[in-house]
N, C-alpha and C positions, 0 to 999 in steps of 0.2 A: 767314635759313636758307640753308645751303649744300646745294643739291640733290644735290651729289656724295655726300652721306651716303646718300641713297636709292639713288643709282647704285652705291654700294658694296654694298648689299644685293642689287641686281640682279646684280652680278658674283658675289656669294656664291651666288646662285641658280644661275647658269650653271656654277659650279665644283662645287657639291654635288648638283645634280639628277641627273646621269648615273648615279652609283652606286646611286640608290634608285628609278629609274624602273620597275623591275619588282617592287618590294616595296611593297604597299599601305600597310602600317603605317609603315614608315620614310619613305615619301613624304609621308604626312599629318603625321608628326612634323616633317618639314622645312618644310611649309607653315605649321604652327603656330609654328615657330621664326622664320620670316621675318615673319609677321604680328606677332609679339611685338616683333621688332626695329623694324619700322615704327612700331608703337605707342609705343615708348620714345622714338624721335626726334620723333614728332608731339607727344607730351606735352611734351617739352623745348622745342620751338618755341613752342607755345601758352603754356607757362609763361613764357617769355621775353617774349612779346608782352602777355599779359593777366594774368599772375600765376597763383597756384595755383588748382585747381578750387574753385568756390564751395560745392560739396557733394559727398557721396559719390556714386558713379555706377558703372554697369557697362557696359562695352563688350561687345557680344555679336555672334557670327557666326551666320548662318543658311544655308539651302541646303545644298550639299554640304559646306561648311566646318563648318556647325553639326552635321552628321551624321558628321564625320570621314571623308568619302567623296570627297575631292577627287581628280581625276585629275592629269595632268602640268600642264595649264593649267586655270585656274579664274577665273571672274569674281568680282566683289565682291557679297556679301550681308551686310550688318551694320547694327546699330542701337545706340542708346544709351538707357539709362534712368538718370535722376538724381533725387535726393531733393528738392531745393529747387525749388518751383514758381514761382520768380520770373522776370521778364523777363530780368534780368541773367544768371541761370543758363542760360536758353535760348540767349541769344546766345553765351555762352561755349562751351557744348557743341556748338552748331552749328558754331562755328569749329573746334573740335577734330575734329568729324566730317568737315568738309571737308578739313582737313589730312591726316587719316588716309586719306581717299579718294584724295587727290592722291598721297600717299606710296605707297599700294598700287598705283596705276596706274603710277607710275614704276618700281616693282619688277617689274611684269609681270602684274598682275591687272587685266584690262579693267574699265571702269565697267559697272555693271549696267544693262542696257537698260531695265529697269522702274523704275529709280531706288531700288532697295532698298539704300540706303546712309545712314549716320548723318549725312551732311551735308545730307540731305533732312529738313525739319521733320516729315514724315510718319513717319519712323523714328527721330526724336530727340525724346523727350518726358520730362517729369517722371513720377514714379511714379503720381501721381494722374491725370495726363492719359492715361497708358497704360491705367489701369483703366477710365476713361471710354471710351477708344477700343475696348478689348476688348468692353465691354458693348454699345457701338453696333454693332460688327461682328456680335455675337451676335443682337441684336434685329432688325437689318436682314436677316440670314441670306440675303443674295443670293449668287449664285455668286461674285462678286468679293470680297465681305466674308468669306465662308467660306474663300476662297483665302488671304486675308491671315491669317486665324487659323491655317491649316495651315502657312503660312510661318513665323509667329511661334512655333509649337509646336516647330519644329526649332531654335530659338534656343539657343545654348550660350554661357554667360557666359565671356568670354575674359580680361577684365581688370577689376579693381576689386572692388566689393562684390557677390559672386555672389548673395547672398540677395535682392537687389533683383529680379533676373530670376526666381529660383526662386519668389518670392512671386507674381509676375505669372503664371507658368505654372500655379501652383496655382489662381490665380483663374480662368485660362482653363478648366482642367479642371472646376472647380466650375460655371462658367457654362455650359459645354457640357452638363453633366448636368442643370442646372436648366432650361435652355431646350430640352432634349431634341434636341440638334443632331447627335448622332452619325450618325444615319441620313442626314441631309442632307449631312453632311460626306462620308459614304461615296459619295453620288451625285456629289459634286464630283470624286471620283477614280475614277469608274466607267469612263471611256473611256481606253483606251490602244491603241497601234498593234498590229495583228496581226502576229506574227512568223513564223508557220508556215502554209503554204497547205494547201489541201484534199488535195493529193497528198503532203503531208509535207515539202515543200521549205521552206527558209528564204526568207522574203520580203524581197528586197533592194530598194534604191532603183533605179528604172528610168530616172531622168533627173537631170540636175544634176551637181555636182562629186563627189557621193558615189555615183554609179551603180555598182551591183555590190556595195555595202556594206550591211550590216544596221544599222539604227538601234537600237542596244542600249539607249539611254536610254529611248526610248518603248515598245519591245517587251519589254524585260527588266528594267531597273532600276526603272521606275515601279511595276509590280505589287508587288514586294517592299517598296520604300520606303513606298508608300502604305498597304499592308496593315499593316505593322509600326507605322506611325505611328498609325493608327486604333485598333489594339489597345492601344498605349501610352496613348492618351487614355482609353480605356475602363477601363484598369487603373490609371490615375493614376501612370504611370511617368515620372520626370523624364529618363530617358536619352534621348539624341538619336540616337546611332548605331544604324543598322538592325541591325547584328550584336549590339549590347548589348541592344537591344529584344527581338530574337528569343530571346536567351539568358535573359532575365528572364521572358518571357511563358509562361503555361501554355497550350500549344497542341500538338496532336498532330503528330508528325513534325517538331518544331522543329529537331532536329539535322540532318535532311535539308535543310530550308530554309536553315539557317545555312550549311551546306556548299555548297549551290548558289549562294547569294549571294556567298560569298567567292570561289568559282570564277569567277563573273561579273566581279567586280572585278579579278581577276587576268587574265582574258581581255582585258578592256579595256586593261590596261597592256601586255600582251604583243603584241597584234595591231593596235590602232588606230595611226594614223600619228603623232598628237600634234604635227602641224605647227602647229596653232593650237587654240584652245578648242573650236571646233565639231567638228574632225576627231576629237577624243577620244571622241565619241559614236558613231562608226561603225566597224564591223568589216568589213574586206575579206574576204568569204567565201571567195574563191578561195585565200587564204593558209592556210586551215584544211584539215587532213587530214579524211578521212571520219569518223574516230573523234571528232575535235574538233567537227565539224559536228553529229554525233549528240549529243555532250555539250551543245552549245549549245542544241539542241532540248530536251533534258531540263531545262536551266536555265529556258528560257522556259515550258515546260509546267508545271513546278513553281511558278513564279511566278504563273501564271494560276490554278492550283489553290489556292494560298495566298490569293490575292486573293478568289476565289469563296467560300472557306471563311469568311474574315473577314466578307465582305458578308452571307452567310447568317446568321452568328452575330449580327451587329448587327441584321439585320431580325427575327430570331427574338425578340430581347430588346426590340424595339420602339423 
């Protein structure tokens, strides 16, 4: 393998990123394009080493990539599901997953701290193994196992036989309903950082490298993302994008919430420094006008309202 090929995609990224950094949709299309390029090279490399794939498979992305909500920088969250449950197939697709992870890293996507990558056996399984894993997560119903279910629900099939992932997600939704897990999943996403103080001020970081900045990931993004995901599970929607979920859901004031969430994504692109992955989650409040600060407060308040509405709805239905 000539690693310069991955280097060429990294160069492609540097050249094409600047024109789209302030356009949420074009930016995420660029991310998809680069991931696709990495996949094509990784597949060729593994094909040259081990031959063609031993069975049909789906490579899927999760996290912000799964939701089509990546910022300028993004880490890796991905998995593989394949049909053939043999040891040989497992070895093949783990090799593919590791090659993809390496390629994405060289292009500029940091490795996932939690190991949510298809080179990890935990996230690279046969279809039958995935069904067993999903059932075990549901039966265990611990905070950690439910977190894994929530991560998996944001999975978007990126390459291969999309039906493999779609079938598994249908199985997840059925299992959640059968085991009556929606309320417990709601408890898993109950806590997020407070963004507005008792005096109506934006609550910024008071120490560390992000002093004076608002953590928009934990104060603003999480309430919208978590609420829309829970409703999608409740309504059996396969969509992964928060914007698409809100659009398809039957909920009061959904146009307002959709508009607020899109504004939030744009604020993140316009005002975060984006020097690295972490900095994309922080908004330097001093860079905002009074009007923009008030709009940011509206975005946070409406996110909290949406989250509370969804939580009450789920509790009411038991």
